[in-house]
C-alpha positions in Angstrom: 60.6 -11.0 -7.2 59.7 -14.3 -9.1 58.9 -13.9 -12.8 57.7 -16.7 -15.1 56.5 -16.7 -18.7 54.5 -19.3 -20.4 54.7 -19.5 -24.2 51.8 -21.2 -25.9 49.9 -21.3 -29.2 46.6 -22.5 -27.7 46.1 -20.3 -24.6 42.4 -20.4 -23.6 41.3 -16.8 -22.8 37.8 -15.7 -22.0 37.3 -14.5 -25.5 38.9 -17.3 -27.5 42.2 -19.2 -28.1 45.3 -17.0 -28.2 48.9 -17.5 -29.4 51.5 -15.7 -27.4 52.9 -15.3 -23.9 51.6 -15.1 -20.3 53.9 -13.4 -17.9 53.4 -13.6 -14.1 55.3 -12.0 -11.2 55.0 -13.2 -7.7 52.1 -15.5 -8.7 50.0 -12.9 -10.4 49.5 -12.5 -14.2 51.1 -9.2 -15.2 50.8 -9.4 -19.0 49.4 -11.3 -21.9 51.2 -10.5 -25.2 51.8 -11.7 -28.7 55.5 -10.9 -28.5 58.0 -12.5 -26.1 58.7 -10.0 -23.3 62.2 -8.7 -22.8 62.3 -9.9 -19.2 60.5 -13.2 -19.1 62.2 -14.8 -16.1 61.8 -18.6 -16.3 60.3 -19.6 -19.6 57.9 -22.5 -19.8 57.3 -23.7 -23.4 53.7 -25.0 -23.9 53.8 -24.9 -27.7 51.3 -27.5 -29.1 49.5 -27.8 -25.8 46.4 -26.1 -24.4 46.9 -23.7 -21.5 43.9 -22.9 -19.4 43.1 -21.5 -16.0 43.4 -24.1 -13.4 40.4 -26.3 -12.8 38.0 -25.5 -9.9 36.2 -28.4 -8.2 33.4 -27.2 -6.0 32.3 -30.6 -4.8 34.6 -33.6 -4.1 34.7 -36.1 -1.2 38.2 -37.4 -1.8 40.6 -39.2 -4.1 43.9 -41.1 -4.2 42.5 -43.6 -1.7 41.6 -41.0 0.9 38.2 -39.6 2.0 38.1 -36.1 3.5 36.0 -37.7 6.4 38.7 -40.2 7.3 39.7 -38.1 10.4 43.3 -37.2 9.7 45.0 -34.2 8.1 47.2 -36.6 6.0 44.0 -38.0 4.4 42.8 -34.5 3.4 46.3 -33.6 2.0 46.5 -36.9 0.1 43.0 -36.4 -1.4 43.6 -32.8 -2.6 47.0 -33.7 -4.0 45.5 -36.6 -6.0 43.3 -34.1 -7.8 46.1 -31.6 -8.4 47.6 -34.2 -10.7 44.5 -33.8 -12.9 44.6 -30.0 -13.2 42.6 -29.0 -10.1 44.1 -25.9 -8.6 41.2 -24.8 -6.4 39.3 -27.5 -4.5 36.4 -27.5 -2.0 36.6 -30.6 0.2 33.1 -32.0 0.9 31.5 -34.0 3.8 28.8 -36.6 3.8 25.9 -37.0 6.2 27.4 -38.1 9.5 27.6 -37.5 13.2 28.6 -34.0 14.3 31.8 -35.2 15.9 33.1 -36.3 12.4 32.2 -32.9 11.0 34.2 -31.2 13.8 37.2 -33.5 13.2 37.0 -32.7 9.5 37.0 -29.0 10.2 40.0 -29.3 12.5 41.9 -31.2 9.9 40.9 -28.9 7.1 42.2 -25.9 9.1 45.5 -27.7 9.6 46.0 -28.7 6.0 44.8 -25.3 4.7 47.6 -23.5 6.5 50.4 -26.1 6.2 50.1 -27.8 2.7 52.9 -26.8 0.4 52.6 -26.9 -3.4 49.0 -28.1 -3.3 45.7 -26.7 -4.7 44.1 -23.7 -3.1 41.7 -24.8 -0.5 39.1 -22.0 -0.5 36.8 -23.5 2.0 34.6 -26.6 2.7 31.2 -27.8 1.5 29.0 -29.6 4.0 26.7 -32.0 2.2 24.0 -33.0 4.7 22.7 -34.3 6.9 19.5 -32.3 6.4 18.1 -34.3 3.5 14.8 -35.8 2.5 15.0 -39.5 3.4 13.2 -40.5 0.2 16.2 -39.0 -1.8 19.0 -40.4 0.3 20.9 -42.0 -2.6 24.3 -43.2 -1.3 24.0 -41.1 1.8 23.7 -43.2 5.0 20.0 -42.9 6.0 20.8 -43.3 9.7 22.3 -39.9 9.7 19.6 -38.0 7.8 17.4 -35.6 9.7 15.6 -32.2 9.5 17.6 -29.0 10.1 18.5 -28.4 13.8 19.3 -24.7 14.4 21.2 -25.4 17.6 23.4 -28.0 15.7 24.1 -26.0 12.5 24.7 -22.8 14.3 27.2 -24.6 16.6 29.0 -26.1 13.5 29.1 -22.7 11.7 30.6 -21.0 14.8 33.2 -23.8 15.2 34.2 -23.6 11.5 35.5 -20.0 11.9 34.5 -18.9 8.4 35.7 -21.9 6.3 32.3 -23.2 5.3 31.5 -21.8 1.8 28.5 -24.0 0.9 26.0 -26.2 2.6 23.7 -28.6 0.7 20.3 -29.5 2.1 16.7 -30.2 1.1 14.7 -27.0 1.0 11.2 -28.6 1.6 12.1 -29.7 5.1 10.8 -27.9 8.1 13.3 -25.2 9.0 15.3 -25.3 5.8 14.1 -21.9 4.5 15.2 -20.3 7.8 18.5 -22.1 7.6 19.0 -20.8 4.1 18.6 -17.2 5.3 21.0 -17.9 8.2 23.6 -19.4 5.9 23.4 -16.5 3.5 23.8 -14.0 6.4 27.1 -15.8 7.2 28.4 -15.8 3.7 27.6 -19.5 3.0 25.9 -20.7 -0.2 22.7 -22.7 0.5 22.4 -25.4 -2.2 19.5 -27.7 -3.0 20.3 -31.4 -2.6 18.7 -34.8 -1.9 15.4 -33.1 -2.3 11.8 -34.2 -3.2 10.6 -30.6 -3.6 8.1 -29.4 -6.1 8.3 -26.1 -8.0 6.5 -23.9 -5.5 9.0 -25.1 -2.8 12.0 -24.6 -5.1 10.8 -21.1 -6.0 10.5 -20.2 -2.4 13.9 -21.6 -1.7 15.4 -19.6 -4.6 13.9 -16.5 -3.1 15.7 -17.3 0.1 19.2 -17.6 -1.5 19.1 -21.2 -2.7 20.7 -20.3 -6.1 22.5 -23.6 -6.8 21.4 -27.2 -7.3 23.8 -29.9 -6.1 24.6 -32.7 -8.6 21.8 -31.9 -11.0 19.6 -35.0 -11.7 21.1 -37.1 -8.9 18.9 -37.6 -5.9 16.4 -34.8 -6.7 12.8 -34.9 -7.8 11.5 -34.8 -11.4 8.0 -34.3 -12.8 5.5 -36.0 -10.4 1.8 -36.7 -10.3 -0.3 -36.1 -7.2 -4.1 -36.7 -7.3 -3.8 -37.0 -11.2 -2.2 -33.5 -11.5 1.4 -33.0 -12.7 3.9 -30.9 -10.6 7.4 -29.8 -11.6 10.2 -31.3 -9.5 13.6 -29.9 -8.7 14.9 -30.8 -12.2 12.3 -28.9 -14.1 12.5 -26.0 -11.6 16.2 -25.8 -12.3 15.4 -25.3 -16.0 12.6 -22.9 -15.5 14.4 -20.6 -13.1 16.8 -18.9 -15.4 19.2 -17.6 -12.7 19.5 -21.0 -11.0 23.0 -22.5 -11.2 23.5 -26.2 -11.5 26.5 -28.4 -10.9 26.8 -31.6 -13.0 28.8 -34.8 -12.6 30.0 -35.0 -16.2 31.6 -38.4 -16.0 29.4 -39.9 -18.7 27.8 -42.3 -16.2 25.8 -40.2 -13.8 24.6 -38.3 -16.8 24.8 -39.9 -20.3 26.1 -37.7 -23.1 22.6 -37.1 -24.5 21.5 -35.7 -21.1 24.7 -33.6 -20.9 23.8 -32.1 -24.3 20.3 -31.3 -23.1 21.5 -29.6 -19.9 24.0 -27.6 -21.8 21.4 -26.6 -24.4 19.0 -25.3 -21.8 21.2 -23.8 -19.1 24.4 -22.9 -21.0 28.0 -22.6 -19.8 27.4 -19.6 -17.6 25.0 -21.5 -15.4 26.7 -24.9 -15.3 29.6 -25.9 -13.0 31.3 -29.2 -13.6 32.1 -31.1 -10.4 33.6 -34.5 -9.7 31.6 -35.5 -6.6 34.4 -38.0 -6.4 35.0 -40.5 -3.6 38.2 -42.0 -2.4 38.7 -44.3 -5.4 39.1 -41.4 -7.8 42.6 -41.5 -9.3 43.1 -45.2 -8.3 42.5 -48.6 -9.9 40.5 -49.8 -6.9 37.5 -52.1 -7.6 36.2 -52.1 -4.0 36.1 -49.1 -1.7 34.3 -47.2 1.0 32.2 -44.0 0.7 32.5 -41.9 3.8 35.0 -42.4 6.6 36.9 -45.6 7.1 35.2 -45.9 10.5 31.6 -45.2 9.6 31.4 -45.3 5.8 29.6 -47.7 3.5 31.2 -50.3 1.2 30.9 -49.7 -2.5 32.1 -51.3 -5.7 33.8 -49.6 -8.6 33.1 -50.9 -12.1 32.6 -49.5 -15.6 34.3 -46.3 -14.5 31.9 -45.4 -11.7 31.2 -46.2 -8.0 28.1 -48.1 -7.1 26.3 -49.4 -4.0 27.0 -53.2 -3.8 23.3 -53.9 -4.7 23.8 -51.8 -7.9 20.6 -49.9 -7.4 22.4 -46.5 -7.3 25.7 -44.8 -7.9 27.9 -44.0 -4.9 29.7 -40.9 -6.0 32.1 -40.8 -8.9 35.7 -41.8 -9.5 36.1 -38.9 -11.9 38.8 -36.2 -12.0 38.4 -32.7 -13.4 40.3 -33.5 -16.7 37.8 -36.4 -17.3 34.9 -34.0 -16.9 36.3 -31.6 -19.5 37.1 -34.4 -21.8 33.6 -35.8 -21.5 31.9 -32.5 -22.2 34.2 -31.8 -25.2 34.3 -35.2 -26.9 31.0 -36.8 -25.9 28.7 -33.9 -25.4 30.2 -32.0 -28.4 30.9 -28.7 -26.4 33.7 -26.6 -27.8 36.9 -26.5 -25.8 36.4 -22.9 -24.6 33.0 -23.5 -23.0 34.1 -27.0 -21.7 36.9 -25.2 -19.9 34.6 -22.3 -18.8 32.3 -24.8 -16.9 35.4 -26.0 -15.0 36.9 -22.6 -14.3 35.1 -19.3 -14.8 31.6 -20.5 -13.8 32.6 -22.2 -10.6 34.8 -19.2 -9.7 31.8 -16.9 -10.1 29.5 -19.2 -8.0 32.1 -19.2 -5.2 32.8 -15.5 -5.4 36.4 -16.0 -6.3 37.6 -12.7 -7.9 41.2 -13.7 -8.7 40.7 -17.2 -10.1 38.9 -19.0 -13.0 40.4 -17.2 -16.0 43.6 -16.2 -17.7 43.7 -12.4 -17.4 45.9 -9.6 -16.1 45.5 -9.4 -12.3 44.4 -13.0 -11.9 46.3 -15.6 -10.0 48.7 -17.6 -12.2 47.0 -21.0 -11.6 47.2 -22.9 -14.9 46.5 -26.3 -16.3 48.5 -27.4 -19.4 47.2 -30.3 -21.4 47.1 -32.0 -24.8 44.2 -32.3 -27.3 43.0 -35.4 -25.5 42.8 -33.4 -22.2 45.7 -35.3 -20.6 47.4 -33.1 -18.0 51.1 -32.3 -18.8 51.8 -29.6 -16.3 50.1 -27.7 -13.5 51.2 -24.2 -12.3 50.2 -22.8 -8.9 50.9 -19.2 -8.1 53.3 -19.0 -11.0 55.2 -22.1 -9.8 55.3 -25.4 -11.7 54.1 -28.0 -9.2 53.6 -30.9 -11.7 
């Protein structure tokens, strides 16, 4: 039996900030109390620091110099450990549009790391981003891999994955996408709208076929458009209009400026917003040149002004953000209180993923915690009741 107690005067609970003690046994929170327990086991003093549930990143392509598509287990391990240092205790490695062989290699390596990594973040599953996108909304995705859904291909990938795919992003207006959404849902996979030029009637149909999430809101998706003089809502306006549509946002202050973050928060609220890094390999490094995608088949990018860009500077190429930066941006630049800034990095993504034991500090939840100062600098990370940073 392993018992640990965390003492803190700024513990972020679902209902507010609490002063007291969190006690966990064998990695599960057993008690939250104002008084120090008689049997507290190992005591961790977090006085003067914030204590929150560990951060959950539902969309990241890598970090620490590694991309999850690089083709080795070591690169996946290095990438997820780079994010652990920034408070991420649950992570969903994500692919890019690529050839199927790279996806199969990624799945092989994910299975290996998922079962062998020690003292790393919980790897709940994977997110496949593409290749079924609208070419007009390719963004930094390599256009040579983009195509409509192919049932024979995606069914083969799902069978090969053996249940680890938790989310698949695609454009719902493409021929076959609605049928794919139904198939994904029947296999426990979240269909997510991405790289899409859809209008409202198409988004509404997709929503009715289980597309309940929009990938990197505002990035590579349609906005208000005019056809034959008439105005039509795009994916952006549809995301606002459909109350139960969840959105993920890259809150690095670059993909979405603070004023836009404020608008999204005002309309959607913290219960429908998940912060995500959408980070590429340069996250957590000082690199000024990098590659998005695999070392073998990826594209060169530059990193400047705190964000990754295509060399022509016509579009961003993923972020170099980490989860702590997202929280810091929402709290200090978008003027969101600390409780709701944390909620969008913990409770809401946990709900989207269907995680019952993560995303909040409460009795019965896994003892995954991030401990940080008032500037959201990570001081300690606890996984399963064990201090790993």
